[in-house]
Structures are given as C-alpha cells and as structure tokens.
C-alpha positions as CSV (number, residue, x, y, z in Angstrom):
1,S,1.4,18.8,-5.1
2,T,-2.0,16.8,-3.9
3,A,-3.9,19.9,-4.4
4,E,-3.1,20.7,-7.4
5,T,-3.9,16.9,-8.7
6,A,-7.4,17.5,-7.1
7,K,-8.3,20.8,-9.0
8,E,-7.0,19.1,-12.3
9,I,-8.7,15.7,-11.6
10,K,-12.2,18.1,-10.5
11,T,-11.9,20.3,-13.5
12,L,-11.5,17.4,-16.1
13,L,-14.9,15.3,-14.5
14,Q,-16.8,19.0,-14.5
15,E,-15.9,19.0,-18.0
16,L,-16.6,16.1,-18.7
17,R,-19.6,16.1,-17.7
18,K,-20.7,19.5,-18.7
19,S,-20.2,17.8,-22.6
20,S,-22.1,15.0,-21.7
21,N,-25.0,17.1,-20.3
22,Q,-24.6,19.5,-23.4
23,R,-24.4,16.9,-26.2
24,Q,-27.6,15.0,-24.9
25,R,-29.3,19.1,-24.6
26,L,-28.7,19.4,-28.0
27,L,-29.7,15.9,-29.8
28,K,-32.9,16.3,-28.2
29,R,-33.4,19.8,-29.6
30,N,-31.9,19.2,-33.1
31,K,-33.2,15.9,-33.9
32,S,-34.2,17.5,-37.8
33,S,-30.8,18.7,-37.8
34,A,-28.2,15.6,-37.2
35,S,-26.0,16.4,-39.2
36,F,-25.3,19.5,-37.2
37,A,-25.5,17.8,-34.0
38,A,-22.8,15.1,-35.4
39,T,-20.5,17.8,-36.3
40,L,-20.4,18.9,-32.9
41,S,-20.9,15.5,-31.5
42,K,-17.5,14.4,-33.5
43,E,-15.4,18.0,-32.2
44,T,-16.9,17.1,-28.4
45,E,-15.9,13.8,-28.9
46,R,-12.6,14.9,-29.4
47,E,-12.7,17.0,-27.2
48,D,-13.6,14.3,-24.6
49,A,-11.7,11.8,-25.5
50,L,-8.3,14.1,-24.8
51,R,-10.2,14.4,-21.4
52,L,-10.5,11.0,-20.8
53,D,-6.8,10.4,-21.7
54,K,-5.2,13.1,-19.6
55,L,-7.5,11.3,-16.6
56,R,-6.1,8.2,-17.2
57,R,-2.7,9.2,-16.8
58,I,-3.1,11.2,-13.6
59,F,-4.8,7.8,-12.1
60,T,-1.9,5.6,-14.0
61,R,1.0,7.9,-12.4
62,L,-1.2,8.0,-8.6
63,V,-1.5,4.2,-8.9
64,G,2.3,4.1,-9.5
65,S,3.4,6.1,-6.6
66,G,1.0,4.5,-4.2
67,E,-1.0,7.1,-3.7
68,L,-4.3,5.3,-5.2
69,S,-5.3,1.6,-5.2
70,L,-7.6,-0.3,-6.6
71,S,-6.8,-3.2,-4.4
72,G,-9.0,-2.1,-1.5
73,E,-5.5,-2.6,0.3
74,S,-3.9,0.0,2.4
75,S,-0.7,0.8,1.2
76,N,0.5,1.6,4.2
77,S,2.0,-2.1,5.5
78,G,1.0,-1.6,9.1
79,E,1.0,2.0,9.3
80,V,-2.1,3.5,10.6
81,A,-2.9,6.1,7.9
82,S,-3.6,9.6,8.6
83,N,-6.8,11.0,9.2
84,A,-6.1,13.3,6.0
85,S,-4.5,10.8,4.3
86,S,-7.5,8.4,4.1
87,K,-9.5,10.9,3.1
88,W,-7.3,11.8,-0.3
89,K,-7.8,7.8,-0.9
90,S,-11.5,7.9,-0.6
91,W,-12.0,10.7,-2.2
92,L,-9.5,9.8,-5.2
93,L,-11.4,6.6,-5.1
94,Q,-14.9,8.3,-5.7
95,Q,-13.7,9.8,-8.3
96,H,-11.6,7.2,-10.1
97,D,-15.4,5.4,-10.0
98,V,-16.6,8.9,-11.8
99,F,-14.2,8.7,-14.5
100,I,-14.5,4.5,-15.1
101,S,-18.6,5.8,-15.1
102,H,-18.0,8.3,-18.1
103,L,-15.5,5.7,-19.9
104,V,-18.3,2.9,-19.6
105,D,-20.8,5.8,-20.7
106,G,-18.6,6.3,-23.9
107,V,-18.2,2.3,-24.3
108,V,-21.9,1.5,-24.7
109,L,-22.4,4.5,-26.8
110,G,-20.4,2.8,-29.4
111,R,-17.1,5.0,-29.0
112,T,-13.7,3.8,-30.1
113,T,-11.6,6.2,-28.5
114,A,-13.1,5.2,-24.8
115,L,-12.3,1.7,-25.3
116,R,-9.1,2.3,-26.0
117,C,-9.0,4.4,-23.3
118,F,-10.5,1.8,-20.7
119,C,-8.1,-1.1,-22.2
120,G,-5.2,1.4,-21.1
121,V,-6.5,2.1,-18.0
122,I,-7.0,-1.5,-17.3
123,A,-3.6,-2.5,-18.1
124,S,-2.0,0.7,-16.6
125,T,-3.8,0.0,-12.8
126,P,-2.7,-3.9,-12.1
127,V,-3.9,-5.4,-8.6
128,P,-1.3,-7.1,-5.9
129,V,-2.4,-11.2,-6.4
130,T,-2.1,-12.8,-2.6
131,G,-1.9,-16.1,-1.2
132,I,-1.0,-17.6,-4.6
133,A,2.2,-19.9,-4.5
134,Y,3.6,-19.8,-8.2
135,G,5.5,-23.1,-8.8
136,D,9.7,-22.2,-6.8
137,D,9.4,-18.9,-7.3
138,R,8.3,-17.9,-3.6
139,R,10.5,-15.1,-3.8
140,D,9.7,-11.8,-2.8
141,K,8.7,-10.6,-6.1
142,K,5.3,-8.5,-6.5
143,K,2.8,-10.4,-8.0
144,V,-0.4,-8.9,-10.2
145,M,-2.7,-9.0,-12.4
146,L,-5.9,-6.8,-13.8
147,S,-8.7,-5.4,-12.3
148,E,-11.2,-8.1,-12.0
149,R,-13.7,-5.4,-11.4
150,L,-12.5,-3.2,-14.3
151,L,-12.8,-6.1,-16.8
152,G,-16.4,-6.6,-15.5
153,R,-17.1,-3.3,-15.8
154,L,-15.9,-2.8,-19.8
155,L,-17.6,-6.4,-20.2
156,E,-20.8,-5.2,-18.7
157,A,-20.3,-2.0,-21.0
158,L,-19.6,-4.1,-24.3
159,V,-23.1,-6.2,-23.6
160,K,-24.6,-2.7,-23.3
161,S,-23.2,-1.5,-26.2
162,R,-25.0,-3.9,-28.2
163,G,-22.6,-4.5,-31.0
164,C,-21.9,-1.5,-31.6
165,F,-17.9,-2.6,-32.0
166,E,-19.0,-5.7,-34.4
167,N,-18.3,-4.4,-37.4
168,S,-15.0,-2.4,-36.9
169,F,-13.8,-5.8,-35.5
170,S,-15.3,-7.9,-38.5
171,Q,-13.8,-5.0,-41.1
172,D,-10.5,-5.6,-39.4
173,Y,-10.2,-8.7,-39.1
174,S,-12.3,-9.5,-42.6
175,N,-9.9,-12.4,-44.5
176,V,-10.1,-14.3,-40.4
177,E,-13.0,-16.4,-42.0
178,V,-11.8,-17.1,-45.8
179,D,-8.3,-18.1,-43.4
180,E,-10.5,-20.5,-41.8
181,T,-12.5,-21.5,-44.6
182,N,-8.9,-22.5,-46.5
183,V,-8.0,-24.4,-43.5
184,E,-10.6,-26.7,-43.3
185,N,-10.8,-27.4,-46.9
186,E,-7.7,-27.8,-47.2
187,R,-8.1,-30.5,-43.7
188,I,-10.8,-31.8,-45.9
189,A,-8.5,-32.5,-48.8
190,D,-5.7,-34.2,-47.3
191,E,-8.0,-36.9,-45.5
C-alpha cells in the first residue's frame, strides 16, 4: 500500500542520514584510532549498501507501476490528477532526489557499492523519448532512453571523487595497456 511504501522509504532514508552523521562524528572524534573507525565504517557501509539497494528496488517498482515518473510528465495522459495523487508523486520525487543525493555522496567518497547501485538506478529508470521518428518504425512502441539528469549527477559525482575509482578500474584491466602495445607493435611490423 501507499502508506507502507512511504513509511519504508522514510525509514530507510532516515537510517542512511543517521549512519552518515554518525560516521562523520566518529571520524572527527577518533582521528587517532583510524583502524577502529575503518572497521566500524566497513560495517555501516555494508548496512548502508543494503539500504540503498532496497531503496533502488522500491523506486524501480514505483517507476514500473507508473506511480513515479522521472521525466516530469504525468502518467495520467489527459486526466486531471487528484490533489492526493499529485502530492504523492511530488513527495516521491523529493524522496528520490534525497536517495540520489546519498548515492552521489557515496560515489564522491569512493564507495563502489554506491557506484554499482547508482548504475542500477540509471538502468532501471528509463525516461520516454518523445518527438523523434525512428526510420520506418513508427508504430506505437514506447521509446525510452537513459535519464540525462541521472547520468549528469553520476558524472558530477565521479569528477568530484578525484580518481577514487581509477585504481580499481586499472587493476581489473591492467592487461589492456599491454594488449594495445602488442597491437601497435604488430601494426608497425606489418608495414
């Protein structure tokens, strides 16, 4: 039901906010005992990752049911939305923005769990494309694309992270540079 969904979203976002505030206070207080703070941070990071994933699934379900539209268009094509319905959709959008802000903060801090969750959000919340004809395929198919707004927020977060993810990407694909060098050497040898 709507009330249960609202309560669950509110609770999860409050827990994320508390966890973030607690982590910041702990790090300020215990700069000397960084290992204790790191251990606690790992535990809370795991819990936060579960909360973020649960929120992602809730918002994905709401987008799929049409209760939440990230494109800014009403899903009630032509109908006048009731006051309660428009308030609900407005509240959902606000909560989704808070959720995205938590993901952005996590990406800026270099948390891979936040990056993975953010990519899942982008993949699971497409926005409709309107006013573009695609060749001969003009049937009544709904065309969708990735959200430009969400992609922009992710890009901003990655830029602010100042290379936190650079090492993990370069470790996973360390052989790519060697392969490129071998291809270039083979090309030169063929000439």
